[in-house]
N, C-alpha and C positions, 0 to 999 in steps of 0.2 A: 504493500500500500504506500502511495506517495505521501511524503511528510508524516511518516509514522515512527513513533518511538514507543518502547515498552513502558517506560516510566518517565514522567515529567516532574522535575523538582523545581519548585518555585522559590527562589532566593538563594544567594551564595554567601550567607552569613554562617555563623556557627552551626545552626540547624541544618542548612543545606549541605555544608561540607561534611557534616556527620552522616547525613543520609546518603550522599554520593559515595563516601568511603565504604560504608557498610554494604551498599548495593554492589559495588565493584568486587568486594571480597566474598560476600555471601551469596550473591546472585550473578555469577560471572557470565551467564548466558543471556543476561538482560542488557539491552542498550538503554541508555538514559541521557537526558540533557538537563542541565541546570539553566533556568531562565532567570537572569539577574537584571533588574530594572535599572541599576546604576552602571557605572563604567568600571567597577572594580569589585573584588570580593570584600568580605569583612563585615557587611551589615553595620550594626551599631558601631563597631570599632573602627570602621572607615568613615562613617558619617560624622561622628562627633570629634571635634578637634579643639575643644575648649581647654584652657590651661589646667594641667594636672590630670587630665582624663585617665581614669584607671578603673580597675574592677573593684567592686566591694565584696566579691567572693574570692576565696582562695583558688589558686590556679590548679590545685590538685583535684578539685571538684568542678571548676569551670573548664578545665582542660578535658580533652577527649579520653575515654577509657583506653583507647588503643595507642595513644601517643603520649609518652611521659613528658611532664614539664621539667626541664632541666636547669632552669635559672634558679639562683639562690633566693630571689624575692618571691614569696608566695602571693603577695598582693601586688599585682603587676600593673604597669602603666599601659596606655593604649598602644604605643608603638611596639612594645614587647609582645602584646597579644597579637597584633597584626603580623609580626614576624613569625610567630607560632602558627598562625593560620596559613600564611604563605608557604611555610615549610610543609604543612600537611597537604596542601594542594599539589605541591611539587613532588613530594615523596610518593603520593598515590596517583600521580600522573592524571590529574583531573582537569588540567587546563583546557584540553580539547573538548571537554564535555560542557564547557560553560559558554553560553551565548549572552553577551553583555547588551545593555541598553534595550532589553526586551521586557516590557510590562505586560503581564497577563491581565486582561480586562474582562474576559468572559470565559466560562468553562461550561460546556453543554454536554450532558450525559445522555446517551441513547441506549436503552436496555436492549432494543432490537439488534443494534450493532455491537453491543457490549463494548462501548468505546466513548472516550471523552473527545470532544472537539474543542480545542483551545484557540482563542483569538488573542493574539499578542500585537502590541504596537511598538515599533522601533522609535525610541525617544530622539534619536539623531536625525531620522528622516520622516517621522510621523506616519510611516507606512504600516498598514496592518498585514498580518500574516496568519494563516490557519495551520494548525498541526494537530494530528490525532495521536492519542495515547491510550494505553490500556489502564494505566494506574496513575493517579494524580496525588502527588506528595507535596503538601503546602508547608513551606519553611520560610514564610514571609515575615515572621516576627509578630509582635503584638501591638505595635503603635504605628501611627502615620509618619512617614519620612518627610512629608511635605512641610508641616509646621508643628511646633510644639504648642503646648497649651499656655495661653496668657489670659488671665481674667480681664474683664472690662473695668479698668481703673478710671476713676473720675479725674478729669483734667490731664490725662496722659499726653494729650496733644500739645499741652503748654510747655512741656519740657524741651529745653534747647540743647541738651547734651545728647549722648548716644544711649539708646535703649536696645538691648540685644537679648534674644533668647539663646541659651547655650546650644540649641540644635542648629542655629544659624551662625554660630561663631566662625570668624575668619581671622587670618593673621593680620588683617588690617586694623583690628581693634587694638587701640593703644590705651593702656591703663597706667603707664609710668607716672608716678607722682600725682595721680588723680585720687579724688575722693570717690569711692565706689560703693554702691549699695547693691547687695545681692538679695533679691526677694525670694524667699523659700527656705525650707528647713530639711529637705531631703538629701539623698546621697549626692546629687549634683552640687547642691549649695555647699555642703560641708567639704566637698572636694575643691571647689573653686576658691573659697575664702582663704585658706592658708597659702595657696599658690599665688593668687593675685596680691596678697599681702606682702610678698617678697619685693614687689616693685612699686606698688601703689602708695600714695600718701597715707590713706587709711581705708579700711574696709568695714562696712557694717552689714551684718546679716539680719535682715528684717523678716521675722517670722510671725505668723498669726497665732501659732501655738507650738510648744516644744515637741521635739522628737527624741526618741531614745538614741543616744550616740555612744558608741563603744570604742574605746581605744584598744588597739591590738597590734602586736609586732608585725612588720611587713615581711619578716623572714620566719620560716618554720624551722626551729632548731631540731625538732624531732626528725624532719625529713632530711635536713642537711647532714645529720649524723648517720642516718640510714644509708645515704648515698655513698658514704665512705666504706660501709660494710657490705652492701649488696649491689648487684647490677641495677641499672636505672629502672628497668621494668618492674622489678620486685620492690624496690624502695618506693617507687611511685604508687604501686598498687596498695602497699601497706599504708602509706600516708593517706591515700584517697579513702581507703576503707575506714581508717580512724576518723577522718574528718566528716565522712558521711554519718557515722554513728554519733559523733558529737553534735552535728547539725540537727539530727532527728531528736536526740535526747534534749537538746536545748529548747527546741520548739515545743515538744511535748511537755517538758517541765514548766516552761513559761506559761503555757495555757492551763496547766493543772494548779500551779502555785503562783498566781499573778502578783499577789501582794509581796510575797517573799522576794521574787525576782525584781520587782520594781525597786524595792529598797536596795537590793544588791547592786543593780545597775547604776542607780543614782549615787550610791556610796563610792563607787569606783571613780567617779569624777572628782571626788574631794582632794585627790592628790594634785589636781590642777587648779581648781577654782574654789572660791569661797562659798560658804553655805548660803549667803544672801543671793549670790549670782545663780547658784544651782536652783534654789527655790523659785526664783523669778523666771529664769530662761531655760532650765534644763529638767523640769519636772513635768512630764507629759500628763495629759488628762485622760489617757486611755491605758489599757494594760499592755504589757510586753507581747509582741508578735500579733497584735491586732493590726499593726502595720509593720512593714519591713524595717528592721533596725538599720541604722547608719554606722558603718565601720570607718574609723579614721586610723590609718597606719601610723604607729608610733606616737599617737596622740597629737599629730601635727596641728590639727584644728584647735585643740585646747592651748597648745603652745603659742600660737599666733595671738590668742586672746590674752594669755598670761604676759606676753611681751608687749602688750598695748599696741599691736599692729592692727588688731581687729576687735570687734565687739558684737554682741548679739542683742537685739532689741525685740521684745515681744509686744506687738501692738498691731493695730489695723490701719490701713491707709485711708485717709480722708480725701486727699486730692494731691495732684502734682502741681508744682509751680515751675517757673522757667529754669530753676537751678536747685530744686530740692523736692523732697516728699514730705507733705504735712500729714501728721498722724492724728488719729482720733483723740489721743490723750492731750493734744495740743503741742507736742514736741515736733521738731522739724529736723530732717536729716539732709544736710547739704550733699549734693552729688554732681559729679561730672559724667559718670557712667553708671547706668542702671542695668543690672543683669536679672532678667526675669526667669529664675530657676524654679518655675511654677508648675512643672510637670509635663506630661506627654498627653497626646490625644490617642487613646486606645483605638485600634482598628483591627477587627477580626478578619483573618484570611486576606489581608492586604487590600481590602475593599473590592475584591473580585466578585462579579455577579455569577452565582452558581445556579445552574438550571438543570433539573432532572426530568427527563421525558416531557419537556415543554413547560414544566412548572418552575417558576423562580423560587428558590429556597430562601426562606427567612431563617437564618441560623438561630435566632432567639426563640424560635418556635420548635426547635429540634431538641433532642436530648443527647448528651455526650456519652459515648461508649468508650470505656477505658480511658476517658479524657483525651482521646486521640481521634475518634471517628464520630460521625453524626448520624442519628437515626434517619433511615431512608435515603441516605446518600451513598451510592455504590462506589467501590474501588477508590476510596478517598481517605487519606490520612492527613492530619494536621498536627504539627509540633507546637506545643505550648508548654513552656518550662514551668518549674516550680516557683511559687511565690515565697515559700519558706526555706528554699535551698537553692543551689546553683542551677541555672537554666540548663546547662549542658547535661546534667544528670538525667533529666527527662528526655532531652533531645536524643541522647544515645540509646535510651530504652525504646523510644519511639522508632528509631531507625532499625533496631534489632527486631522489633515486633513486625515492622513492615516487611523485612526480609523473610522472616518465618512465614508470614501470611502469603507472600508472593510465591514462595517455594511450595507451600502446601497446595495452592491453587494449581500450580504447574503439575505437581505430582498426581493430583486427582482430576485434572483436566476440567477445572471449574472456569467458567467464563467470567464470573464476577461474584462478589459477596456484598451483602448489605446488612448493616445492623438494624434489627427490628425490635421495637419495644414489646416485650411479652405482656400478657394481661395482668400478671401478678406484680408488675413494677409500677409504682406510682411516682408522680412528680414530687420531689422533696423540697428543693430550694434552687436558687440560682447557682451558677457554677462557682463563683468566688466571692461575690459582694457581701453575702451574709456572714462570711467569716473574716473578711479583711476590710477595714474601714478607710483605707487610703483613698484620697480624693480622686486619683486617676481611675481607680476601679469603680468607685461609686458613680462617677460621671458617665461611665460606659456600661453600667450593669444591664441596660436594656439591650445591649448587643450580644450578651453571653447566651449560650445555650443553657438549657436546664440540666439538672442532674436528678437521678432517681434515688429511691430510698434503699437500694441495695446494689451490690456488685452484679455485673460489671458496669452499671450505669451511675455509680457514685464516684465523685472526685475526692479521693482521700488525702491528697497532698502528702503522701508517705512513700518515700523512695524505697525503703526496705520492702514494704508490701508490694509495691509496683515491680520491683526487681524480680521477686519470686514469681509473681503473677505473669509478667510479660515473658520471662525467660523459660518458664517451666510449665505453666498451666496449659491445658489443651486449648487449641485455637477454635475448635468446633464446640460451640455451646448453643443453648436454646435461643440466644439473642442474635446469633450471627447466621444468616441464611446464605447458603452457597447455591449457585445456579450452574448446572452442568452443561457441557457442550452438546451432549446428546439431546 
């Protein structure tokens, strides 16, 4: 068939590179293409270029299970992560499988043909093209790459200086000897503040409410010792396993004993800041792990405050003037540069229109199967990482599951498979928003699929459980319907 591929992978970020590597090694008889809407690989790590860009997850769990992280720093910066991804593509000879500047705008499934028809558009020529595939693997991330989220601030048009969202950062932004206000309190904000403070006159982080911020060493001494004793693959696997167990234990413990953990996390800041400062600006009004915690390597964020290069203000914006932000308390923050680290715009499936047998699919009306597939959508898998652990942990499991499923279908000569909700499964809650109160999740909860009241329709956010389920449980269950070629 003309313009046919076995598997289409959408996105060449961490998820897409994981999917391609597993397909090449576990399904060697399948041909595949990665369609990347931008001009390079890397996804988030190529898109964002703001000062200090780094991971807030350790690289032993953010890294791939099949490729050891060999650098000494476990909390890596953006360029180091890009180097790691470039190496993965090169080592697995994936370069020829990637088509750049190709945006998927529509995917149409035909049960009669047992085929997806994909419509892509070339961003460099604006030309559309159609390609057919048997299996569609969405690895497009979870947010819009076009624009970040910026609230509607009163009087923002009055400001004469520069206002920039981190997602649109460029090397033309000059903050040398400037007064900088960073609006926000999440991972991006706490990364920006200490880095900008190195050159700026002064940096103020303006937050509406405090976040849990945890100082942690950027090097993993346990791993660095293991490297001396064991080969890279063994030391990496041991560190990864330990870190996974720690992440799961920490999340479970925080949800079970929130008051105890709240006190413990806040007490840890006392080595850097005064009780008055902690009470005012570092005591969140929610329990640990109702939102993702912010990690600051070696306490650099707190150090910049301690050295009077930066400060945190907890208040709300009243309006902007030509050279400042006026707060509802009556205080005023002078500014030459304002950075709106106010979050992302979540986007499910990259905004692609999904059509099954002529019917447009509203994903919010579907139910998630194993948190990877959607009810009544055939031969379709989507990667969505963990909120309470590293994204790549789920990406790797999703890739492994996809390969197992494709190989099973080949072995049994199935044309396609479709998750179907059994009569004994009831809608339980939305996918994420009921458990996580983060603004970017709450703003987009209407986009999420539903989850059921029992497996495999329940989203557990538990890597250990998913690991056993995805790697060893039977692929054929009452919820997955397979259609034969006969």
